HTML snippet that shows the backbone in 3Dmol.js (N, CA, C, O; Angstrom):
<script src="https://3Dmol.org/build/3Dmol-min.js"></script>
<div id="view" style="width:600px;height:400px;position:relative"></div>
<script>
const pdb = `
ATOM      1  N   MET A   1      50.053   9.012 -55.065  1.00  0.00           N
ATOM      2  CA  MET A   1      48.323   8.422 -55.135  1.00  0.00           C
ATOM      3  C   MET A   1      48.239   7.451 -53.693  1.00  0.00           C
ATOM      4  O   MET A   1      47.079   7.116 -53.450  1.00  0.00           O
ATOM      5  N   LYS A   2      49.208   6.970 -52.750  1.00  0.00           N
ATOM      6  CA  LYS A   2      48.825   6.061 -51.755  1.00  0.00           C
ATOM      7  C   LYS A   2      48.452   7.098 -50.728  1.00  0.00           C
ATOM      8  O   LYS A   2      47.382   7.080 -50.121  1.00  0.00           O
ATOM      9  N   SER A   3      49.471   8.076 -50.553  1.00  0.00           N
ATOM     10  CA  SER A   3      49.377   9.724 -50.223  1.00  0.00           C
ATOM     11  C   SER A   3      48.108   9.449 -49.473  1.00  0.00           C
ATOM     12  O   SER A   3      47.803   9.018 -48.361  1.00  0.00           O
ATOM     13  N   ARG A   4      47.265  10.043 -50.956  1.00  0.00           N
ATOM     14  CA  ARG A   4      46.199  10.280 -51.181  1.00  0.00           C
ATOM     15  C   ARG A   4      45.077   8.669 -50.652  1.00  0.00           C
ATOM     16  O   ARG A   4      44.078   9.116 -51.216  1.00  0.00           O
ATOM     17  N   ARG A   5      44.863   8.093 -50.403  1.00  0.00           N
ATOM     18  CA  ARG A   5      45.058   6.744 -50.788  1.00  0.00           C
ATOM     19  C   ARG A   5      44.745   6.693 -48.702  1.00  0.00           C
ATOM     20  O   ARG A   5      43.680   6.228 -48.297  1.00  0.00           O
ATOM     21  N   LYS A   6      45.185   6.909 -48.282  1.00  0.00           N
ATOM     22  CA  LYS A   6      45.844   7.039 -46.853  1.00  0.00           C
ATOM     23  C   LYS A   6      45.066   7.938 -46.751  1.00  0.00           C
ATOM     24  O   LYS A   6      43.988   7.427 -47.053  1.00  0.00           O
ATOM     25  N   LYS A   7      44.877   9.145 -46.477  1.00  0.00           N
ATOM     26  CA  LYS A   7      44.035  10.216 -45.882  1.00  0.00           C
ATOM     27  C   LYS A   7      42.691   9.810 -47.024  1.00  0.00           C
ATOM     28  O   LYS A   7      42.112   9.128 -46.179  1.00  0.00           O
ATOM     29  N   ASN A   8      42.019   9.730 -47.919  1.00  0.00           N
ATOM     30  CA  ASN A   8      40.897   8.747 -47.832  1.00  0.00           C
ATOM     31  C   ASN A   8      40.015   7.546 -47.004  1.00  0.00           C
ATOM     32  O   ASN A   8      38.836   7.301 -46.751  1.00  0.00           O
ATOM     33  N   LEU A   9      41.353   6.962 -46.750  1.00  0.00           N
ATOM     34  CA  LEU A   9      41.308   5.972 -45.504  1.00  0.00           C
ATOM     35  C   LEU A   9      40.628   6.575 -44.193  1.00  0.00           C
ATOM     36  O   LEU A   9      39.553   6.313 -43.655  1.00  0.00           O
ATOM     37  N   LYS A  10      41.951   7.751 -43.776  1.00  0.00           N
ATOM     38  CA  LYS A  10      41.077   7.989 -42.069  1.00  0.00           C
ATOM     39  C   LYS A  10      39.959   9.317 -41.997  1.00  0.00           C
ATOM     40  O   LYS A  10      39.476   9.819 -40.983  1.00  0.00           O
ATOM     41  N   ALA A  11      39.683   9.767 -43.704  1.00  0.00           N
ATOM     42  CA  ALA A  11      39.163  10.042 -43.109  1.00  0.00           C
ATOM     43  C   ALA A  11      37.840   9.428 -43.172  1.00  0.00           C
ATOM     44  O   ALA A  11      36.996  10.039 -42.516  1.00  0.00           O
ATOM     45  N   ASN A  12      37.384   8.273 -43.852  1.00  0.00           N
ATOM     46  CA  ASN A  12      36.622   6.825 -44.375  1.00  0.00           C
ATOM     47  C   ASN A  12      36.571   6.760 -42.310  1.00  0.00           C
ATOM     48  O   ASN A  12      35.505   6.601 -41.715  1.00  0.00           O
ATOM     49  N   VAL A  13      37.382   6.854 -41.875  1.00  0.00           N
ATOM     50  CA  VAL A  13      37.889   6.590 -40.749  1.00  0.00           C
ATOM     51  C   VAL A  13      36.893   6.642 -39.312  1.00  0.00           C
ATOM     52  O   VAL A  13      36.266   5.966 -38.496  1.00  0.00           O
ATOM     53  N   ARG A  14      37.435   8.481 -39.865  1.00  0.00           N
ATOM     54  CA  ARG A  14      37.088   9.812 -39.066  1.00  0.00           C
ATOM     55  C   ARG A  14      35.367   9.165 -39.226  1.00  0.00           C
ATOM     56  O   ARG A  14      34.823   8.434 -38.399  1.00  0.00           O
ATOM     57  N   VAL A  15      34.624   9.780 -40.782  1.00  0.00           N
ATOM     58  CA  VAL A  15      33.732   9.626 -41.085  1.00  0.00           C
ATOM     59  C   VAL A  15      33.098   8.532 -40.391  1.00  0.00           C
ATOM     60  O   VAL A  15      32.231   9.012 -39.662  1.00  0.00           O
ATOM     61  N   VAL A  16      33.134   7.549 -40.314  1.00  0.00           N
ATOM     62  CA  VAL A  16      32.646   6.058 -39.221  1.00  0.00           C
ATOM     63  C   VAL A  16      32.456   6.488 -38.336  1.00  0.00           C
ATOM     64  O   VAL A  16      31.395   6.789 -37.789  1.00  0.00           O
ATOM     65  N   GLU A  17      33.699   6.610 -37.983  1.00  0.00           N
ATOM     66  CA  GLU A  17      32.998   6.944 -35.613  1.00  0.00           C
ATOM     67  C   GLU A  17      32.257   7.681 -35.457  1.00  0.00           C
ATOM     68  O   GLU A  17      31.279   7.469 -34.740  1.00  0.00           O
ATOM     69  N   ILE A  18      32.487   8.906 -36.134  1.00  0.00           N
ATOM     70  CA  ILE A  18      31.774  10.229 -36.031  1.00  0.00           C
ATOM     71  C   ILE A  18      29.631   9.333 -36.078  1.00  0.00           C
ATOM     72  O   ILE A  18      28.739   9.149 -35.250  1.00  0.00           O
ATOM     73  N   PHE A  19      29.792   9.133 -37.271  1.00  0.00           N
ATOM     74  CA  PHE A  19      28.261   8.651 -37.642  1.00  0.00           C
ATOM     75  C   PHE A  19      28.014   7.362 -36.606  1.00  0.00           C
ATOM     76  O   PHE A  19      26.912   6.828 -36.733  1.00  0.00           O
ATOM     77  N   ALA A  20      28.897   6.805 -35.608  1.00  0.00           N
ATOM     78  CA  ALA A  20      29.002   5.510 -34.963  1.00  0.00           C
ATOM     79  C   ALA A  20      28.345   6.161 -33.563  1.00  0.00           C
ATOM     80  O   ALA A  20      27.478   5.561 -32.928  1.00  0.00           O
ATOM     81  N   SER A  21      28.914   7.567 -33.139  1.00  0.00           N
ATOM     82  CA  SER A  21      28.562   8.193 -31.779  1.00  0.00           C
ATOM     83  C   SER A  21      27.396   9.022 -31.665  1.00  0.00           C
ATOM     84  O   SER A  21      26.747   9.270 -30.649  1.00  0.00           O
ATOM     85  N   HIS A  22      27.095   9.683 -33.623  1.00  0.00           N
ATOM     86  CA  HIS A  22      26.433   9.885 -33.662  1.00  0.00           C
ATOM     87  C   HIS A  22      24.817   8.828 -33.154  1.00  0.00           C
ATOM     88  O   HIS A  22      23.967   8.975 -32.275  1.00  0.00           O
ATOM     89  N   ARG A  23      25.044   7.773 -34.272  1.00  0.00           N
ATOM     90  CA  ARG A  23      24.263   6.255 -33.511  1.00  0.00           C
ATOM     91  C   ARG A  23      23.751   6.110 -32.182  1.00  0.00           C
ATOM     92  O   ARG A  23      22.728   6.437 -31.581  1.00  0.00           O
ATOM     93  N   ASN A  24      25.151   5.318 -31.852  1.00  0.00           N
ATOM     94  CA  ASN A  24      24.935   5.850 -30.218  1.00  0.00           C
ATOM     95  C   ASN A  24      23.989   6.889 -29.190  1.00  0.00           C
ATOM     96  O   ASN A  24      23.322   6.716 -28.169  1.00  0.00           O
ATOM     97  N   ALA A  25      24.292   7.921 -29.966  1.00  0.00           N
ATOM     98  CA  ALA A  25      23.401   8.665 -28.868  1.00  0.00           C
ATOM     99  C   ALA A  25      21.988   9.106 -29.075  1.00  0.00           C
ATOM    100  O   ALA A  25      21.189   9.647 -28.311  1.00  0.00           O
ATOM    101  N   TRP A  26      21.883   8.633 -30.628  1.00  0.00           N
ATOM    102  CA  TRP A  26      20.426   8.027 -30.878  1.00  0.00           C
ATOM    103  C   TRP A  26      19.430   7.271 -30.747  1.00  0.00           C
ATOM    104  O   TRP A  26      18.276   7.324 -31.173  1.00  0.00           O
ATOM    105  N   GLN A  27      20.077   6.449 -30.015  1.00  0.00           N
ATOM    106  CA  GLN A  27      19.972   5.094 -29.805  1.00  0.00           C
ATOM    107  C   GLN A  27      19.374   5.191 -28.093  1.00  0.00           C
ATOM    108  O   GLN A  27      18.252   4.898 -27.678  1.00  0.00           O
ATOM    109  N   VAL A  28      20.644   5.742 -27.276  1.00  0.00           N
ATOM    110  CA  VAL A  28      20.305   6.201 -25.988  1.00  0.00           C
ATOM    111  C   VAL A  28      19.207   7.366 -26.263  1.00  0.00           C
ATOM    112  O   VAL A  28      19.360   8.089 -25.279  1.00  0.00           O
ATOM    113  N   GLU A  29      18.510   7.762 -26.805  1.00  0.00           N
ATOM    114  CA  GLU A  29      18.151   8.956 -26.726  1.00  0.00           C
ATOM    115  C   GLU A  29      16.235   7.917 -27.187  1.00  0.00           C
ATOM    116  O   GLU A  29      15.156   8.133 -26.634  1.00  0.00           O
ATOM    117  N   GLU A  30      16.428   7.241 -27.933  1.00  0.00           N
ATOM    118  CA  GLU A  30      15.105   6.538 -28.066  1.00  0.00           C
ATOM    119  C   GLU A  30      14.960   6.135 -26.743  1.00  0.00           C
ATOM    120  O   GLU A  30      13.866   6.156 -26.180  1.00  0.00           O
ATOM    121  N   LYS A  31      16.302   5.661 -26.049  1.00  0.00           N
ATOM    122  CA  LYS A  31      15.971   4.104 -25.138  1.00  0.00           C
ATOM    123  C   LYS A  31      15.108   5.136 -23.862  1.00  0.00           C
ATOM    124  O   LYS A  31      14.441   4.646 -22.950  1.00  0.00           O
ATOM    125  N   ARG A  32      15.298   6.460 -24.054  1.00  0.00           N
ATOM    126  CA  ARG A  32      15.249   7.314 -22.980  1.00  0.00           C
ATOM    127  C   ARG A  32      13.454   8.004 -23.176  1.00  0.00           C
ATOM    128  O   ARG A  32      12.598   8.211 -22.315  1.00  0.00           O
ATOM    129  N   LEU A  33      13.431   8.166 -24.363  1.00  0.00           N
ATOM    130  CA  LEU A  33      11.494   8.521 -24.990  1.00  0.00           C
ATOM    131  C   LEU A  33      11.165   7.848 -24.863  1.00  0.00           C
ATOM    132  O   LEU A  33      10.033   8.110 -24.457  1.00  0.00           O
ATOM    133  N   LEU A  34      11.438   5.746 -24.938  1.00  0.00           N
ATOM    134  CA  LEU A  34      10.729   5.386 -25.018  1.00  0.00           C
ATOM    135  C   LEU A  34      10.126   4.670 -23.315  1.00  0.00           C
ATOM    136  O   LEU A  34       9.179   3.911 -23.106  1.00  0.00           O
ATOM    137  N   GLN A  35      10.977   5.200 -22.473  1.00  0.00           N
ATOM    138  CA  GLN A  35      10.906   4.860 -20.909  1.00  0.00           C
ATOM    139  C   GLN A  35       9.998   6.157 -20.797  1.00  0.00           C
ATOM    140  O   GLN A  35       9.846   6.076 -19.578  1.00  0.00           O
ATOM    141  N   GLN A  36       9.551   6.864 -21.013  1.00  0.00           N
ATOM    142  CA  GLN A  36       9.046   7.947 -20.262  1.00  0.00           C
ATOM    143  C   GLN A  36       7.284   7.872 -21.072  1.00  0.00           C
ATOM    144  O   GLN A  36       6.125   8.138 -20.754  1.00  0.00           O
ATOM    145  N   ILE A  37       7.958   7.393 -22.129  1.00  0.00           N
ATOM    146  CA  ILE A  37       6.271   6.782 -22.969  1.00  0.00           C
ATOM    147  C   ILE A  37       5.902   5.454 -22.303  1.00  0.00           C
ATOM    148  O   ILE A  37       4.682   5.386 -22.147  1.00  0.00           O
ATOM    149  N   ASP A  38       6.568   4.360 -21.852  1.00  0.00           N
ATOM    150  CA  ASP A  38       6.182   4.176 -20.818  1.00  0.00           C
ATOM    151  C   ASP A  38       5.675   4.522 -19.354  1.00  0.00           C
ATOM    152  O   ASP A  38       4.547   4.095 -19.109  1.00  0.00           O
ATOM    153  N   ALA A  39       6.232   5.134 -18.464  1.00  0.00           N
ATOM    154  CA  ALA A  39       5.986   5.678 -17.949  1.00  0.00           C
ATOM    155  C   ALA A  39       4.354   6.899 -17.871  1.00  0.00           C
ATOM    156  O   ALA A  39       3.456   7.040 -17.041  1.00  0.00           O
ATOM    157  N   ALA A  40       4.659   7.520 -19.142  1.00  0.00           N
ATOM    158  CA  ALA A  40       2.909   7.685 -19.175  1.00  0.00           C
ATOM    159  C   ALA A  40       2.550   6.811 -19.092  1.00  0.00           C
ATOM    160  O   ALA A  40       2.280   6.433 -17.952  1.00  0.00           O
ATOM    161  N   THR A  41       2.327   5.993 -20.118  1.00  0.00           N
ATOM    162  CA  THR A  41       1.025   5.118 -20.389  1.00  0.00           C
ATOM    163  C   THR A  41       0.309   4.122 -18.928  1.00  0.00           C
ATOM    164  O   THR A  41      -0.848   3.707 -18.858  1.00  0.00           O
ATOM    165  N   GLU A  42       1.377   3.946 -17.923  1.00  0.00           N
ATOM    166  CA  GLU A  42       1.612   4.287 -16.901  1.00  0.00           C
ATOM    167  C   GLU A  42       0.841   5.488 -15.926  1.00  0.00           C
ATOM    168  O   GLU A  42      -0.328   5.223 -15.648  1.00  0.00           O
ATOM    169  N   MET A  43       1.188   6.306 -15.582  1.00  0.00           N
ATOM    170  CA  MET A  43       0.541   6.693 -15.107  1.00  0.00           C
ATOM    171  C   MET A  43      -1.088   7.064 -15.126  1.00  0.00           C
ATOM    172  O   MET A  43      -2.001   7.194 -14.311  1.00  0.00           O
ATOM    173  N   ALA A  44      -0.808   7.183 -17.067  1.00  0.00           N
ATOM    174  CA  ALA A  44      -2.456   7.695 -17.496  1.00  0.00           C
ATOM    175  C   ALA A  44      -3.457   5.969 -17.034  1.00  0.00           C
ATOM    176  O   ALA A  44      -4.682   6.059 -16.964  1.00  0.00           O
ATOM    177  N   SER A  45      -2.889   4.784 -16.810  1.00  0.00           N
ATOM    178  CA  SER A  45      -3.311   3.123 -16.362  1.00  0.00           C
ATOM    179  C   SER A  45      -3.394   4.196 -15.297  1.00  0.00           C
ATOM    180  O   SER A  45      -4.376   4.911 -15.493  1.00  0.00           O
ATOM    181  N   LEU A  46      -2.745   4.516 -14.321  1.00  0.00           N
ATOM    182  CA  LEU A  46      -3.103   4.631 -12.857  1.00  0.00           C
ATOM    183  C   LEU A  46      -4.021   5.492 -12.369  1.00  0.00           C
ATOM    184  O   LEU A  46      -4.433   5.303 -11.225  1.00  0.00           O
ATOM    185  N   ARG A  47      -4.663   6.931 -13.380  1.00  0.00           N
ATOM    186  CA  ARG A  47      -5.405   7.729 -12.967  1.00  0.00           C
ATOM    187  C   ARG A  47      -6.179   6.993 -13.821  1.00  0.00           C
ATOM    188  O   ARG A  47      -6.955   7.901 -14.118  1.00  0.00           O
ATOM    189  N   SER A  48      -6.587   6.014 -14.473  1.00  0.00           N
ATOM    190  CA  SER A  48      -7.774   5.971 -15.047  1.00  0.00           C
ATOM    191  C   SER A  48      -8.410   5.118 -13.760  1.00  0.00           C
ATOM    192  O   SER A  48      -9.611   5.225 -13.508  1.00  0.00           O
ATOM    193  N   LYS A  49      -7.155   3.889 -12.607  1.00  0.00           N
ATOM    194  CA  LYS A  49      -7.818   3.266 -11.719  1.00  0.00           C
ATOM    195  C   LYS A  49      -8.272   3.477 -10.535  1.00  0.00           C
ATOM    196  O   LYS A  49      -8.776   2.851  -9.602  1.00  0.00           O
ATOM    197  N   ILE A  50      -7.727   5.328 -11.030  1.00  0.00           N
ATOM    198  CA  ILE A  50      -7.984   6.174  -9.143  1.00  0.00           C
ATOM    199  C   ILE A  50      -9.440   5.994  -9.297  1.00  0.00           C
ATOM    200  O   ILE A  50     -10.145   5.314  -8.551  1.00  0.00           O
ATOM    201  N   GLU A  51      -9.978   6.916 -10.721  1.00  0.00           N
ATOM    202  CA  GLU A  51     -11.134   7.485 -10.791  1.00  0.00           C
ATOM    203  C   GLU A  51     -11.973   6.368 -11.008  1.00  0.00           C
ATOM    204  O   GLU A  51     -13.191   6.544 -11.027  1.00  0.00           O
ATOM    205  N   GLU A  52     -11.500   5.268 -11.169  1.00  0.00           N
ATOM    206  CA  GLU A  52     -12.216   3.928 -10.984  1.00  0.00           C
ATOM    207  C   GLU A  52     -13.410   3.604  -9.759  1.00  0.00           C
ATOM    208  O   GLU A  52     -14.636   3.503  -9.727  1.00  0.00           O
ATOM    209  N   LEU A  53     -12.131   3.497  -8.668  1.00  0.00           N
ATOM    210  CA  LEU A  53     -12.121   3.905  -7.164  1.00  0.00           C
ATOM    211  C   LEU A  53     -12.809   4.272  -6.289  1.00  0.00           C
ATOM    212  O   LEU A  53     -13.525   3.812  -5.400  1.00  0.00           O
ATOM    213  N   GLN A  54     -12.235   5.877  -6.972  1.00  0.00           N
ATOM    214  CA  GLN A  54     -13.177   7.023  -6.736  1.00  0.00           C
ATOM    215  C   GLN A  54     -14.735   6.339  -6.370  1.00  0.00           C
ATOM    216  O   GLN A  54     -15.240   5.781  -5.397  1.00  0.00           O
ATOM    217  N   ARG A  55     -15.238   6.796  -7.967  1.00  0.00           N
ATOM    218  CA  ARG A  55     -16.867   6.177  -8.544  1.00  0.00           C
ATOM    219  C   ARG A  55     -16.930   5.042  -7.644  1.00  0.00           C
ATOM    220  O   ARG A  55     -17.455   5.359  -6.577  1.00  0.00           O
ATOM    221  N   GLU A  56     -16.541   3.713  -7.715  1.00  0.00           N
ATOM    222  CA  GLU A  56     -16.969   2.531  -7.438  1.00  0.00           C
ATOM    223  C   GLU A  56     -17.153   3.881  -5.527  1.00  0.00           C
ATOM    224  O   GLU A  56     -18.073   4.654  -5.795  1.00  0.00           O
ATOM    225  N   LYS A  57     -16.642   4.192  -4.160  1.00  0.00           N
ATOM    226  CA  LYS A  57     -16.263   4.307  -2.933  1.00  0.00           C
ATOM    227  C   LYS A  57     -17.037   5.789  -3.185  1.00  0.00           C
ATOM    228  O   LYS A  57     -16.961   6.793  -2.477  1.00  0.00           O
ATOM    229  N   LEU A  58     -17.766   5.601  -4.361  1.00  0.00           N
ATOM    230  CA  LEU A  58     -19.006   6.522  -3.383  1.00  0.00           C
ATOM    231  C   LEU A  58     -20.957   5.599  -3.949  1.00  0.00           C
ATOM    232  O   LEU A  58     -22.083   5.417  -3.485  1.00  0.00           O
ATOM    233  N   GLU A  59     -20.428   5.427  -4.752  1.00  0.00           N
ATOM    234  CA  GLU A  59     -21.677   4.405  -4.770  1.00  0.00           C
ATOM    235  C   GLU A  59     -21.411   3.291  -3.545  1.00  0.00           C
ATOM    236  O   GLU A  59     -22.442   2.966  -2.956  1.00  0.00           O
ATOM    237  N   SER A  60     -20.005   2.576  -3.018  1.00  0.00           N
ATOM    238  CA  SER A  60     -20.889   2.433  -1.746  1.00  0.00           C
ATOM    239  C   SER A  60     -20.767   2.804  -0.965  1.00  0.00           C
ATOM    240  O   SER A  60     -21.137   2.015  -0.096  1.00  0.00           O
ATOM    241  N   ASP A  61     -20.102   4.460  -0.222  1.00  0.00           N
ATOM    242  CA  ASP A  61     -20.895   5.666   0.420  1.00  0.00           C
ATOM    243  C   ASP A  61     -21.943   5.640   0.460  1.00  0.00           C
ATOM    244  O   ASP A  61     -22.432   5.628   1.590  1.00  0.00           O
ATOM    245  N   LYS A  62     -22.653   5.624  -0.445  1.00  0.00           N
ATOM    246  CA  LYS A  62     -23.914   5.615  -0.967  1.00  0.00           C
ATOM    247  C   LYS A  62     -24.861   4.701  -0.635  1.00  0.00           C
ATOM    248  O   LYS A  62     -25.878   5.162  -0.117  1.00  0.00           O
ATOM    249  N   ARG A  63     -24.791   3.390  -0.813  1.00  0.00           N
ATOM    250  CA  ARG A  63     -25.115   2.026   0.020  1.00  0.00           C
ATOM    251  C   ARG A  63     -25.642   2.172   0.818  1.00  0.00           C
ATOM    252  O   ARG A  63     -26.860   2.146   0.994  1.00  0.00           O
ATOM    253  N   VAL A  64     -24.415   2.452   1.804  1.00  0.00           N
ATOM    254  CA  VAL A  64     -24.344   2.984   3.115  1.00  0.00           C
ATOM    255  C   VAL A  64     -25.026   3.741   3.559  1.00  0.00           C
ATOM    256  O   VAL A  64     -25.814   3.642   4.500  1.00  0.00           O
ATOM    257  N   GLN A  65     -24.927   4.076   3.299  1.00  0.00           N
ATOM    258  CA  GLN A  65     -26.188   5.732   3.649  1.00  0.00           C
ATOM    259  C   GLN A  65     -27.746   4.787   3.635  1.00  0.00           C
ATOM    260  O   GLN A  65     -28.482   4.422   4.552  1.00  0.00           O
ATOM    261  N   GLU A  66     -27.818   4.601   2.020  1.00  0.00           N
ATOM    262  CA  GLU A  66     -29.231   3.651   2.043  1.00  0.00           C
ATOM    263  C   GLU A  66     -30.026   3.002   3.535  1.00  0.00           C
ATOM    264  O   GLU A  66     -31.054   3.130   4.200  1.00  0.00           O
ATOM    265  N   LEU A  67     -28.451   2.067   3.481  1.00  0.00           N
ATOM    266  CA  LEU A  67     -29.201   0.887   4.397  1.00  0.00           C
ATOM    267  C   LEU A  67     -28.913   1.464   5.619  1.00  0.00           C
ATOM    268  O   LEU A  67     -29.552   0.918   6.518  1.00  0.00           O
ATOM    269  N   GLU A  68     -27.947   2.668   6.128  1.00  0.00           N
ATOM    270  CA  GLU A  68     -28.186   3.037   7.713  1.00  0.00           C
ATOM    271  C   GLU A  68     -29.706   3.742   7.610  1.00  0.00           C
ATOM    272  O   GLU A  68     -30.417   3.827   8.611  1.00  0.00           O
ATOM    273  N   ASP A  69     -30.023   4.114   6.627  1.00  0.00           N
ATOM    274  CA  ASP A  69     -31.544   4.981   6.747  1.00  0.00           C
ATOM    275  C   ASP A  69     -31.766   3.993   6.702  1.00  0.00           C
ATOM    276  O   ASP A  69     -31.468   3.415   7.748  1.00  0.00           O
ATOM    277  N   MET A  70     -32.273   3.255   5.815  1.00  0.00           N
ATOM    278  CA  MET A  70     -33.596   1.799   5.736  1.00  0.00           C
ATOM    279  C   MET A  70     -33.133   1.140   7.592  1.00  0.00           C
ATOM    280  O   MET A  70     -34.010   0.303   7.805  1.00  0.00           O
ATOM    281  N   ILE A  71     -32.376   1.186   8.619  1.00  0.00           N
ATOM    282  CA  ILE A  71     -32.628   0.565   9.489  1.00  0.00           C
ATOM    283  C   ILE A  71     -32.496   1.333  10.732  1.00  0.00           C
ATOM    284  O   ILE A  71     -32.576   0.904  11.883  1.00  0.00           O
ATOM    285  N   ARG A  72     -32.224   2.853  10.222  1.00  0.00           N
ATOM    286  CA  ARG A  72     -32.726   3.838  11.415  1.00  0.00           C
ATOM    287  C   ARG A  72     -34.766   3.893  11.334  1.00  0.00           C
ATOM    288  O   ARG A  72     -35.625   3.996  12.210  1.00  0.00           O
ATOM    289  N   PHE A  73     -34.822   3.757   9.782  1.00  0.00           N
ATOM    290  CA  PHE A  73     -36.828   3.687   9.884  1.00  0.00           C
ATOM    291  C   PHE A  73     -37.173   1.778  10.315  1.00  0.00           C
ATOM    292  O   PHE A  73     -38.103   1.121  10.782  1.00  0.00           O
ATOM    293  N   MET A  74     -35.886   1.553   9.843  1.00  0.00           N
ATOM    294  CA  MET A  74     -36.982  -0.206  10.847  1.00  0.00           C
ATOM    295  C   MET A  74     -36.809   0.400  12.634  1.00  0.00           C
ATOM    296  O   MET A  74     -37.836   0.301  13.305  1.00  0.00           O
ATOM    297  N   LEU A  75     -36.039   0.763  13.063  1.00  0.00           N
ATOM    298  CA  LEU A  75     -36.030   1.206  14.136  1.00  0.00           C
ATOM    299  C   LEU A  75     -36.770   1.567  15.380  1.00  0.00           C
ATOM    300  O   LEU A  75     -36.983   1.164  16.523  1.00  0.00           O
ATOM    301  N   ARG A  76     -37.149   2.891  14.262  1.00  0.00           N
ATOM    302  CA  ARG A  76     -38.763   3.312  14.276  1.00  0.00           C
ATOM    303  C   ARG A  76     -39.982   2.834  14.272  1.00  0.00           C
ATOM    304  O   ARG A  76     -40.815   3.047  15.153  1.00  0.00           O
ATOM    305  N   ARG A  77     -40.173   2.045  13.099  1.00  0.00           N
ATOM    306  CA  ARG A  77     -41.082   1.086  12.871  1.00  0.00           C
ATOM    307  C   ARG A  77     -40.708   0.141  14.356  1.00  0.00           C
ATOM    308  O   ARG A  77     -41.623  -0.342  15.022  1.00  0.00           O
ATOM    309  N   GLY A  78     -39.924   0.051  14.561  1.00  0.00           N
ATOM    310  CA  GLY A  78     -39.912  -1.880  15.801  1.00  0.00           C
ATOM    311  C   GLY A  78     -40.569  -0.479  17.158  1.00  0.00           C
ATOM    312  O   GLY A  78     -41.617  -0.758  17.741  1.00  0.00           O
ATOM    313  N   CYS A  79     -39.970   0.676  17.451  1.00  0.00           N
ATOM    314  CA  CYS A  79     -40.489   1.339  18.471  1.00  0.00           C
ATOM    315  C   CYS A  79     -41.875   1.590  18.554  1.00  0.00           C
ATOM    316  O   CYS A  79     -42.655   1.073  19.354  1.00  0.00           O
ATOM    317  N   GLU A  80     -42.145   2.457  17.634  1.00  0.00           N
ATOM    318  CA  GLU A  80     -43.480   2.561  16.724  1.00  0.00           C
ATOM    319  C   GLU A  80     -44.107   1.902  17.733  1.00  0.00           C
ATOM    320  O   GLU A  80     -44.204   2.201  18.923  1.00  0.00           O
ATOM    321  N   SER A  81     -44.751   0.448  16.783  1.00  0.00           N
ATOM    322  CA  SER A  81     -45.389  -0.977  17.726  1.00  0.00           C
ATOM    323  C   SER A  81     -44.962  -1.323  18.870  1.00  0.00           C
ATOM    324  O   SER A  81     -45.802  -2.055  19.394  1.00  0.00           O
ATOM    325  N   GLU A  82     -44.030  -1.154  19.555  1.00  0.00           N
ATOM    326  CA  GLU A  82     -43.884  -1.500  20.596  1.00  0.00           C
ATOM    327  C   GLU A  82     -44.756  -0.222  21.757  1.00  0.00           C
ATOM    328  O   GLU A  82     -45.341  -0.692  22.733  1.00  0.00           O
ATOM    329  N   VAL A  83     -44.766   1.103  21.577  1.00  0.00           N
ATOM    330  CA  VAL A  83     -45.810   1.885  22.307  1.00  0.00           C
ATOM    331  C   VAL A  83     -47.247   0.849  22.103  1.00  0.00           C
ATOM    332  O   VAL A  83     -47.903   0.193  22.913  1.00  0.00           O
ATOM    333  N   GLU A  84     -47.386   1.104  20.335  1.00  0.00           N
ATOM    334  CA  GLU A  84     -49.280   0.962  20.547  1.00  0.00           C
ATOM    335  C   GLU A  84     -49.725  -0.369  20.903  1.00  0.00           C
ATOM    336  O   GLU A  84     -50.924  -0.595  21.069  1.00  0.00           O
TER     337      GLU A  84
END
`;
const viewer = $3Dmol.createViewer("view");
viewer.addModel(pdb, "pdb");
viewer.setStyle({}, {cartoon: {color: "spectrum"}});
viewer.zoomTo();
viewer.render();
</script>
């Protein structure tokens, strides 16, 4: 009977070691996956910011073009009035 208990105890210890090892591996994998999720979230946020900045640049370029056109128009009108 003592021999059987001793074997059971050793088997139980081995099972606990196996589960502890698996648990540790699962925790490492969970941490790695969470880091990937964080990185993907950050990348999505940065992509969104890039798109926003690109839209703002296009709007700014359009506004600059409008102002340059207005300046050219005013300069032409100024030159025309000097000729008259």
